[in-house]
C-alpha positions, 0 to 999 in steps of 0.5 A: 500472498495473492498478487494482482497486476494492474496495467493502469492507474485507472484500473487500480483505482477502480479495484480499490474502490470495490474493496475499500469497504471490505478490507484495510488498504495499505500503500507500500512506500512513503517515497516520492511516488507513493506520496504522489499517489497518496495525495492525487489518484489514490486520495481517500483510497488508502488507510495507512502507509507502510515503509520498510525503511526505519528512517521513514517509519513514524513520519506523520502524513496528516489524515493517514497517520504515521508511516508504519512498519510492515509488521503492523499490517493486519491480516486479510488486507490489500497492499498497494505496491507502485514499484515492482522493484520492491516485490521481493521484500513483501513476502519476507516482511509480511507474515499475514495473509494479504493481497498485493495490488501491483501497478506495473 
């Protein structure tokens, strides 16, 4: 996967707006930080939310549908990661060619 770092939420949002019409955009993580992003700065930027926790998969998130597992991601998509602590999980759980946007 290609990894792109963003130092601010504003540059991340700008990049997502540029890619929105070209690729599916997934948010990794249905926890507090992810949901805050989803319903505030990232509103309308995200197509689906992924979580590696089986307990969170299937939880409905309104217009974003249910939280999905990592193996449901389509190829050539963007994955937004808000916490670099989980960066090590992605290559092991995502087998498709995807781009990772990391807010650091």
